C-alpha positions in Angstrom: -286.7 -7.8 52.4 -284.2 -7.4 54.9 -282.6 -3.7 55.1 -278.7 -3.5 54.9 -275.8 -1.4 55.3 -272.3 -1.5 53.7 -269.6 0.0 56.2 -266.8 1.5 54.2 -268.6 1.1 51.2 -266.0 3.5 48.8 -263.1 1.2 49.2 -262.4 -1.8 47.0 -264.2 -4.6 48.9 -267.0 -1.8 50.1 -267.3 -1.3 46.0 -267.8 -5.3 45.3 -270.7 -5.3 48.4 -272.6 -2.5 46.8 -272.4 -4.7 43.4 -273.7 -7.7 45.0 -276.6 -5.8 47.1 -277.6 -3.7 44.2 -280.3 -5.8 42.8 -279.8 -8.8 45.8 -283.6 -10.7 45.8 -283.5 -11.0 49.5 -281.6 -7.8 50.9 -282.6 -4.7 50.4 -279.2 -1.8 49.9 -280.5 1.5 51.3 -277.1 2.7 53.6 -273.7 2.7 52.5 -271.0 4.6 55.3 -267.6 6.3 54.3 -265.4 8.6 56.1 -266.7 11.9 57.4 -265.6 14.1 54.3 -267.6 12.0 52.0 -270.6 11.8 54.1 -273.9 14.2 52.7 -272.9 13.6 49.0 -274.4 11.1 46.8 -272.7 7.7 46.4 -271.8 8.2 43.1 -269.9 11.6 43.6 -267.9 10.2 46.4 -267.1 6.9 44.8 -263.8 6.0 42.4 -265.5 3.3 40.7 -263.7 0.3 38.8 -263.8 0.9 35.1 -264.1 -3.4 34.6 -267.3 -3.1 36.7 -270.7 -1.7 35.2 -271.8 1.1 38.2 -275.0 -0.1 40.1 -277.0 3.4 38.8 -280.1 2.5 41.5 -277.4 2.5 44.2 -275.4 6.1 42.9 -277.7 8.6 44.5 -278.1 7.0 48.2 -276.3 9.8 50.6 -273.3 8.5 52.4 -273.8 8.5 55.4 -270.7 8.7 58.8 -269.6 5.3 59.8 -271.5 5.6 63.3 -274.2 3.1 64.6 -276.6 6.3 64.9 -276.1 6.1 60.8 -277.6 2.7 60.7 -281.0 3.1 62.6 -283.0 1.9 59.3 -280.9 -1.4 58.6 -281.1 -5.2 60.6 -278.3 -6.3 58.7 -274.5 -4.4 57.6 -271.7 -6.0 55.5 -268.3 -4.5 57.3 -266.0 -3.8 54.4 -263.7 -1.4 57.4 -259.8 -1.6 57.9 -259.1 -4.2 60.7 -258.3 -1.3 63.2 -261.6 0.1 62.5 -263.7 -2.3 62.5 -262.5 -3.5 65.9 -265.1 -1.0 67.7 -267.0 -0.3 65.1 -268.5 -3.8 65.0 -269.1 -4.2 68.1 -270.6 -1.0 69.2 -273.2 -2.3 65.9 -273.3 -6.1 67.2 -274.3 -4.5 71.2 -276.8 -2.4 69.5 -278.5 -5.1 68.3 -277.6 -5.0 64.6 -276.4 -8.3 63.0 -272.7 -7.6 61.3 -271.6 -9.9 58.7 -267.6 -8.7 58.4 -264.9 -8.8 56.1 -262.3 -7.3 58.6 -260.0 -9.9 60.6 -260.8 -8.0 63.8 -262.9 -10.8 65.5 -262.2 -13.7 63.3 -260.4 -15.6 66.1 -262.3 -14.6 68.6 -263.8 -18.0 70.4 -267.5 -17.3 70.4 -267.7 -15.7 66.9 -268.0 -17.7 63.8 -265.4 -17.9 61.1 -268.0 -19.2 58.5 -267.1 -21.0 54.9 -270.8 -22.0 54.6 -269.9 -24.9 52.2 -267.3 -25.6 55.0 -269.1 -25.3 58.6 -272.2 -24.2 58.3 -272.9 -25.5 61.9 -270.5 -22.7 63.7 -272.9 -20.2 62.7 -274.5 -21.8 66.2 -272.3 -19.0 68.2 -273.7 -16.9 67.4 -276.4 -18.2 70.4 -273.6 -18.1 72.6 -272.8 -14.0 71.8 -276.9 -14.3 72.3 -275.7 -15.9 75.4 -273.3 -13.2 76.8 -275.4 -10.2 76.5 -274.9 -9.1 73.3 -278.5 -8.2 71.5 -277.0 -8.6 67.8 -273.9 -10.4 66.8 -270.9 -10.9 64.5 -270.3 -13.3 61.5 -267.1 -13.4 60.4 -265.3 -14.2 56.6 -261.9 -15.6 56.1 -259.0 -13.6 54.5 -259.0 -14.2 50.9 -256.2 -16.5 50.3 -257.6 -18.5 53.3 -260.7 -18.8 51.8 -259.6 -20.3 48.7 -257.7 -23.0 50.2 -260.0 -23.8 52.3 -262.6 -24.5 49.4 -260.1 -26.6 47.9 -259.7 -28.5 50.3 -263.2 -29.2 51.7 -263.7 -32.0 49.3 -260.6 -33.9 50.5 -261.9 -33.9 53.7 -262.6 -38.0 53.7 -259.0 -38.7 53.7 -256.3 -38.5 56.2 -254.2 -35.9 55.9 -252.1 -33.6 58.7 -249.9 -31.0 56.6 -250.8 -28.9 54.5 -247.8 -26.3 52.7 -249.3 -23.8 50.3 -247.6 -20.6 48.5 -249.5 -17.9 46.6 -249.3 -15.7 43.7 -252.1 -13.2 44.8 -253.3 -10.6 42.8 -253.2 -6.6 43.6 -256.6 -5.8 44.3 -256.1 -7.8 47.3 -254.2 -4.7 49.0 -256.9 -2.4 47.9 -256.8 0.7 45.7 -254.2 2.0 47.3 -252.4 -1.1 48.7 -249.3 -1.6 46.0 -247.7 1.1 44.1 -247.8 0.6 40.4 -243.9 0.8 39.7 -243.4 -1.5 42.6 -245.7 -4.8 41.2 -244.7 -4.1 37.2 -242.7 -6.1 36.4 -242.1 -7.8 39.7 -243.2 -10.3 42.6 -243.0 -8.8 45.9 -242.3 -11.9 48.3 -244.2 -10.4 51.4 -247.5 -9.7 52.3 -247.7 -8.8 56.0 -249.8 -11.2 57.9 -250.9 -12.5 55.5 -249.2 -16.2 56.2 -250.0 -15.9 59.9 -253.7 -15.7 58.9 -253.7 -19.0 56.7 -252.1 -21.0 59.4 -254.5 -20.4 62.1 -257.6 -19.4 60.2 -257.9 -22.7 58.5 -257.6 -24.7 61.8 -260.7 -23.0 62.9 -262.5 -23.2 59.8 -262.3 -26.7 59.3 -261.9 -27.4 63.2 -265.3 -28.6 64.9 -267.5 -27.3 67.3 -267.7 -28.1 70.8 -270.4 -26.4 73.3 -269.3 -23.1 73.5 -265.7 -23.0 71.0 -264.1 -24.6 68.3 -261.5 -27.4 69.1 -259.1 -26.7 66.6 -258.3 -28.8 63.2 -255.7 -30.9 63.7 -253.3 -29.9 60.9 -250.2 -28.4 60.5 -250.4 -25.7 57.6 -247.2 -23.9 56.1 -247.7 -20.9 53.8 -245.8 -18.5 52.0 -247.6 -15.5 50.0 -246.4 -13.5 47.3 -248.0 -10.7 45.6 -248.0 -10.6 41.8 -249.0 -8.5 38.5 -252.6 -10.0 38.3 -255.9 -8.0 38.9 -258.1 -10.1 40.3 -257.5 -13.9 40.9 -255.6 -15.2 44.2 -253.9 -18.3 42.9 -251.9 -20.9 44.6 -250.3 -24.3 44.6 -251.0 -26.8 47.7 -249.5 -29.9 48.6 -250.8 -32.6 51.3 -249.7 -35.6 52.6 -252.6 -37.4 51.2 -251.5 -40.8 50.3 -254.8 -42.4 48.4 -253.9 -42.0 44.1 -254.4 -39.2 42.2 -257.5 -40.9 40.7 -259.4 -40.7 44.2 -258.5 -37.3 44.8 -260.2 -36.5 41.3 -263.0 -38.1 42.2 -263.2 -36.5 45.5 -263.0 -33.2 43.8 -265.8 -33.6 40.7 -268.2 -35.3 43.1 -268.3 -32.9 45.3 -271.2 -31.7 47.1 -271.1 -28.8 49.9 -273.8 -29.2 52.5 -276.3 -26.1 51.9 -278.2 -25.7 48.7 -280.7 -22.6 47.5 -278.9 -19.1 48.7 -279.0 -17.0 46.0 -275.2 -16.2 45.7 -274.2 -19.9 45.9 -272.5 -20.6 42.8 -273.2 -23.7 40.3 -270.3 -25.6 41.7 -268.4 -24.3 44.5 -265.1 -26.0 43.4 -264.5 -27.0 39.8 -261.8 -29.6 38.6 -259.8 -28.7 35.6 -258.6 -31.6 33.8 -256.3 -29.5 31.2 -253.2 -29.2 32.6 -252.5 -25.5 32.0 -255.6 -24.4 34.2 -257.2 -22.2 36.2 -255.6 -19.1 34.9 -257.0 -16.1 37.0 -257.5 -14.2 33.8 -259.6 -17.2 32.2 -261.3 -18.5 35.0 -261.5 -16.0 38.1 -265.3 -15.3 37.3 -266.9 -18.7 37.0 -270.0 -18.7 39.3 -269.9 -15.3 38.6 -266.7 -15.1 40.8 -268.0 -17.4 43.8 -266.4 -20.7 42.2 -262.9 -21.8 43.1 -261.1 -23.7 40.4 -258.7 -26.7 40.8 -256.4 -28.4 38.9 -252.8 -29.7 37.8 -253.5 -32.9 40.4 -250.0 -34.9 40.9 -249.2 -37.8 42.9 -248.3 -36.4 46.0 -251.1 -35.1 46.3 -250.5 -31.6 44.7 -252.7 -28.9 42.8 -253.5 -26.0 42.0 -256.3 -23.7 43.0 -257.1 -20.4 42.2 -260.7 -18.1 43.5 -261.6 -14.5 43.0 -259.7 -12.7 45.9 -262.5 -9.6 46.1 -265.8 -11.7 45.3 -265.1 -15.4 46.7 -262.2 -14.2 49.0 -264.5 -11.0 50.4 -267.7 -9.3 49.8 -269.2 -12.6 48.0 -268.2 -14.7 51.3 -270.1 -12.0 53.2 -273.0 -11.8 51.4 -273.1 -15.8 51.3 -272.7 -15.8 54.8 -275.8 -13.7 55.3 -277.9 -15.8 53.0 -277.6 -18.5 55.4 -277.6 -16.9 58.5 -280.9 -15.5 57.0 -281.9 -19.4 56.1 -281.5 -20.2 59.4 -283.6 -17.6 60.8 -281.0 -15.7 62.7 -282.2 -12.7 61.6 
């Protein structure tokens, strides 16, 4: 078992990390960090746990530590659910101190020697870990993308055998993506908010790195043009998006690609049976019905039409956040980087 910790364990994504790691077969969750006001208290005493998710009692008595490198002396791997402004310095300090960092934060995603990984798409990008070590870092940082980016790129993964250059996407994103304090209730009920700060830029840039080509010490961006429009809707969990591409192949061939998709990885504990599930029904996928498919790790697609146009949906705090980092860590472990 590998001892692991969670940075920022009391927030929305931090709780998902705890949920996924509480009974993990490879990782033993031993350290939880949060703000100074929570330090020294039992986790169950300081966390405002989601009512719709069972609380992991085996974790409840862990005493929360301050978010600092000395607090992590007994772990080999940390998962970061820190806000981006805090994550930049803390994650760097952890990696420089010899720790492996799997980060959900956006701080390091676009740095040339730090892999931005979706295991079903670009597992070879983990070779950038060796580049970080060549640069003198004792540990390393591996990031996962933004929650909407990961749903879209996984939905596009089965289509990489087709020729296309232009991707257009309009998202309908769940309120949990903004964290517990992110969207006031009176602001989202009976409403749609047609702007999410930096979300469109993240989808337009991160996609090109994830689907790009590893060349020596960096990644050459994929030759796509991505245009995104992002919107917050009154859904608890599950980001839905309408995607348009300039694929010229007939719908039946595209459907065959979705149905027959086999990712280039297998045997990882958090990996779902289906990374991408195709729906024949015209009114699917739907967040309430489909977000927990594959324990929240499957991206669902449907409404495939000439164009090529389709709808994709995935669980934003599991597949799009904590689950993505945990799957990255499993891939890292299987590749003997730990």
